[in-house]
N, C-alpha and C positions, 0 to 999 in steps of 0.2 A: 493693456492692463489685464491681469488675470483676476477673475472674480472668485473669491473663496468664501466659504461659510464662516461666520463669526462663532459658530457653535462647534462644528466638526472640523477636525484637521483634514487637509486635503489628502486624497489618496495618491496623488502624484505631486511631488515637490519639485522645487527648482525652476518654477515658472516655465514648464515645457510647452512647446508648440507641437502641432501635428508633425511637422518636419523633424523636430527633435526626437519624438518618439520613434519615428521610422529609422532615423539615423542611429540612435542608441541601441536599438534591438537588432537591426539588420547588420550592423558593423561586426557583430560576433560571427555571423554567418559568412560575411563577405571577406573578412580579414584573415590574415594568417593565424594559425594556431599559436596560442601563447605558451610560454614555458611552463606555466602552472598547469594548463590543460594537458600538455604533452606528458608532463610528469605524472599527473593523475591517471591518464590513460595507460601509461607504462606500468604503473603499480597495479591497476585493475586487470590488465591483460596478464601480468605476472601471477596474480592470485588465481585468475581463471585457468591458466595453464597448470599451475600447481594443483588446483582442485581437480583438473581433468584426469590426473593420474588416479585419483580415488574413484572417479566415475568409471574410467576404463577398467580398473580392477574389479569394481562391483559388477559391471556388465560381463566381464570375462569369467570371473570366479563365482558370481552369484551373491545373493544378499547374506550369505554366511560370512562375508567380510565385515558385516556390521556387528554390533554388540548385542543383537537380539538373542533371546532364548525362548524356551517353551512357555515361560510365564509372561515375560515382557515381549510380546510379539509386535507391539508398536512402541517406538521410542523417538529417536531423533528425527526419523523420517517424517512421521505425522506431526511432530512438534514443529518442525521447520515448514511443513506444508501449511499448517494453520497460521503460523506466524507470518508467512509471506502473503497469504490471502488477506489477513488482517491489515498488513501494510498498505495494500492496494485500496482499502476502503475509503480513505480520505479523498482520493481522486474522484470517485463517483459522487460523494457527498458535495464536494466543492463545485464540481462541474454541473451536476444535475439539481440537487436540492436547493443550493444557494441561488442558482439561476431562477428557479421557480419562485423563490422568495424575493427575487430582485435585489439581492445583496451585491452592491457594487464593488465591495472590497475583494471579491473573488477574481476580478479581472486580471490582476497581476500574477496570480499564483495558480490559476486553473490549468494552464497549459502544462506546466511541469508536473502538477499533481496527477493529471490524466496520463501523462507519459509514465510516471512512477507506477500507476495502477497497472498498466499494460505489462511493464517489465516485471513487476512483482508477481503477477499471475503466471507469466512464463516460468519464472523461477519456482513457483509453487507447483506447477503442473509436472515438473521434473520428478518429484518425489513419488507420487503414485505410479508413474511409468517405471521408474527404477525398481520400485518395490515389487513389480511383477516378475522380476528376475530375468526372464527372457521376453521382453516386450514385443520383439519382432514376430514372435509366435502367436500372439493373441491379444495385444493391447487394444486392437479394434473391437474385440468382443465386449468391451465396456459400453459400446453403443448398441442399441437394439436393431441390429442389421438383419434383414431377411437372409435365410440360409436353407440349406438342403439337408440339415441334420434333424429333421423332425421338429419337435417343439423346444428347440434349444434357444431359449430367450433369457435375457437378463432378468434379474429379480426386481420387478418394479416396486416391491415393498421395501427395498433396501435403501437406507439413507446414502450408502456409498454410490448408488446409481443416481440419486438425486443430486449428489455432489457433481457428477459428470455433467448433468444438464445445467445446474446452477453456474458452475465455473465457466463452462463453454459459452453460455448466454452472457454472462458477466463480461467475459473477454471480448466477445463479438460486439456488444453494444458499446463498451468502452472504446474499442478500436475505431468504430465508425464515428462516435462522438468526437474523439480526439482528432481524427483526420478531417472531418467536416470543419472543425474550428481552424484548422491549419490552412485551408484553401485560400481565404482572402490574403493571408500573410505570404503564402507562396507566390501569389500573383504580384504582391508588392515587390518581393525580391526579384521576380521575373522581369518586372519593368525596369529594375535598376541594373540587371545583370547583362553580360555580353557573352558571345561565344557559346561554348558547350553548357555553361551554367544556365544561360537563358533557356536553352532547349530543355534541360533537366527540370528546372523549376516551372517552365511552361507546361510540361507534361504533368507535373504534380499538381498544378493549379486547375487542371480540367477546364481550361478556357474561360476562367473567371473574367468577367468584363466590368464588374463594379456598377452595373446598371441598377436602377431603383427596384426593378422587378427581381433581379438576382438577389439583392439584399433582403427583399421581402421573403423570398423562398428560403434563403439561408436562415433567417430568424424563425420562420415557421418550422423548418426541419429541426433546428436546435431545440425548440420548445417541445416538439413531439418526442425527440430522443430523450430530453430531460424527463418527460412524463413516463417513458418506458424504463429509464434507468433508475428513477427514484425508488420503485419497489425493490430493486436489486440491493439497495443500501440495507434494507431490512432482511431480505430473503436469503442472500448468499451466505452470510455468516450464521443465520438461523439454521439453514440446512447443514452447514458444516457442524454446528453444535449438535444436530440430530445424530451424527456419527457416534456420539457418546451418550446423549440423553436417552436414546431408545434402547440402550443396553441395560443389563441388570447388575453391572459392576458397581460395587459401593464407591461413592464419590462421583459417579457419572449419572446415575439414574435420578435425575432431578429436573424439574420443570423450569428452573430459573436460568438454565443454560442459554436459551435463545436471546433474551434481552441482554444478558450478561456478556455473551460473545459479541453481540453487535456493538455494545458500548465499548468493549475492549478493543474491537477492531478500529473503530473511529479514533479512539484514544491513541493507539499505536500508529495509525495512519497519519494523524496530524503531527505526531512527534517526528516521523520520518520526513514529512513535508518541510517541517521547520529545519531539520538537519540539512536537507538538500538546498533549501532556498537561502539559508544563511551563507552557505558556501558559495552558491551561485551569485548572489548579490555582491559578494566581495570580489570573486574572481572576474566577473564580467562587468563590474562597476555599475550595478543597477540599483544603487541605494535610493535613487529618486523614485523608483517604481515599486520596489519591495521595501516599504517603509516600516517604521516602528508601529504604525497603525495596524498593518497586516500582521506583524509578529505578535502584538498584544492581543488582537482578536483571536488568533490561533491559540495563544496561551490560555485564553478564557475558555475556549472549547475543551482544552486539555484539563482544566480545573473541573469542568462539569462532568466530562466523561470519566475522569479519574475518580471523582467522588462516587459516581454510580458504580464503578468497578469495586471500590472499597466497600460500599454498602452490600454488594453482591457477595463479597468474601465473608462478611459478618453474617449475612442471611444464611449462607451455606452451613455455617457452624450451628446456627440456631435451629435450622430445619433438621440437621442430623441429630441434634439433641432431642428435639420435639418428636421425631419419628419413633423413638424408642427402639430402633433397630440396632442391635449391637455391632453388626458388621459396618453399618454406615457410620456410627459414632467412632468406631476404631479407625476408619479410613481417614477421618479428619484429624484425630489425635495423632495418627501416624504421620500425617503431612507436617504437622507443626513440631513434633518432638521425636519423630522416627529417624531412620538413617539419612533421609534427605531433608532434614530440618534446615540445612543451609540454603537450599533452593527455595524453600517456603518463605523464610525470613528475608531473603534477597528480594523475592517477589513483593512481599508486603512493604519493604522499605522503598523500593523503586516505584511501585505503582500506587501506593496509598499515601505515604508520607511525603515523598519528594514533590508531587504535583501541588501539594498544599502551599508550597513556598511561593507559588504564583499569585497567591492572594496579596502579596506585598508588591505594590506598583514598581518599586525600584528593581525588584528581581524580574518582574513581568516585562519590564521595558529595558532589560539589560541583555545585550547580544551574547555576552560571554555566558551568563547564567542560563539563558534560554537554550543555547547550543548544548551546554553540558547536561542540562536536565532533559533535553530531547533524546540524547543518547542514553541517559539513565532509564527513561521510560521504555525505550525499545528493548533494553537489556531486561528490564523487569517483565515486559510482556512475553519475552521468550521464556523466562523462568516460569511464568504463569502456565503456559502451555505444557512445559516440561513437568511441572508439579501435577497438573490435572491428569496427564497421561501416565507418566511413569509411576508416581506414588500410588495411583489407584490400581495399577496392574500388578505391581511387584508383591503386594500383599493383599490377596483377595479373600475368598471364603475359607479356603483350605490352607492351614499353616504348613502342611507338608509340601505344598507347591510354591511356597514363598521363595523369591530369588531377587538378586540385585542386578541392576543394569549398569554396565560400564561401557562408555563409548570407545570405539576403536579409532585408529587413525583414519579409516575409511569413512566413518561417520563424520568426523571433523572435516575431512577433505571434501566430501560432497557438499557440505554446508559452505565451505570456503568457495567452492566452484560457483555456487549460486550468487555469492557476494560479488565475485569477479565478473560474472555475467551481468548482474544488475547494474553495477557501476560502469562497466564498459558500454552497455547500451545507453545508459543515461548520459554519459559524457559524449558519445557520438551524437545523440539527440541534441544536446545543448550546443554542439558546434555547428551542425549542419541544418538544424531546424531552428526557427525563432523560438527562444525559450519563454518569451512573454507574448501574450496575445495582443499584437499591435492594434488590431481593429477594435477590440473591446476596451483597451486602455484609452484609446482616443475618445471613446464615448463618455468617459468620466472626466475628461478635461473640461474645466469650466472656464471658457475663454470668451472674450468679447467678439462681436461680429467682425470687428476690424482685424483682430488677430486671425480669425478663421479665414477671412478673405485673403489674407496674405499667404 
């Protein structure tokens, strides 16, 4: 008999046993690829190869292939960079912060969210490297390396260098956290496998034996990594916001950017987690593990962070008016009513209005509405970064230097390349790695001792 709370809905439905959890998750790794998975992988690789043409053209010809000009020196590249970094934020919050707060509902979604973080950061890192034009001649100079050229050092006062440290630390900690969590599950698959698969998963499991002392060390390391990763939830996008906030460009020079960017990153990150998990639960038949409870709780996080982002938008207008600085006031009027008005109002509709629909429980607990709104939120967050960057640059202090930005096929192609790369990596992960953390899901099963002994 399964024991469930009379107050809270169970996090795992269907009366699952420990054996059921192992079978339901491991069968995706052990079985043959499904038609849906193969079709998704084919589309992702197709987009990846299509986008690679733009990447190759950019590397061969230089960043003159992009739509940049003397006035708008940053555009789609930095927009996409900030967007991808934001996408990865939910993984750290779910895996680290919710672990420290002992939130049990994280157990079914943390593995995929952590993988999403790693793949999103890889996609984000492409844009600064490509923007160097000839990265093989000097990409390594972004690091403070000892050299024989006298005092040729990076500018430690530059937020762009802080980005290098923040993103590399973020990626390293997230990768270690993700892999540590995979080790017990790799051992489970190893024990079920034969032949070459047993050898491969045996190597990946690092000799895990499941002893009490091993579990104690595993839990200790998880808590330590969670403690190290939690500051990254706040620091990474704060430092990304400093790329803009420390400048004197109207529309950028504001102290609200750090909390505003962090809330926006969590907002878009949870939206992408929802997009991926709704598809994953359907394709891999994991509805008993990724339940409506998980989806509703993530929707609540989206309501909260979306409301914070909406308040930030309003605050920006108020501060621009209150400052009395004509250039600052014009920057925000230009956003709303200038040539890029369509981007601004798309941002407002997607990020401020659409998340408020989740206040209605019927919408909050609807798979179709949740999936549609998660896509809308991520579209809106892309427009937010575009509005902040392009509309602030294209009309600054000097009317004589005003210019418009128009993306080229190379801009669009490089963006498509990152989409192809992201979904190719995620689909490969979902097939060859356990997409749900079996060990942690078993810890939230409330079973009688009779069932556990069986």
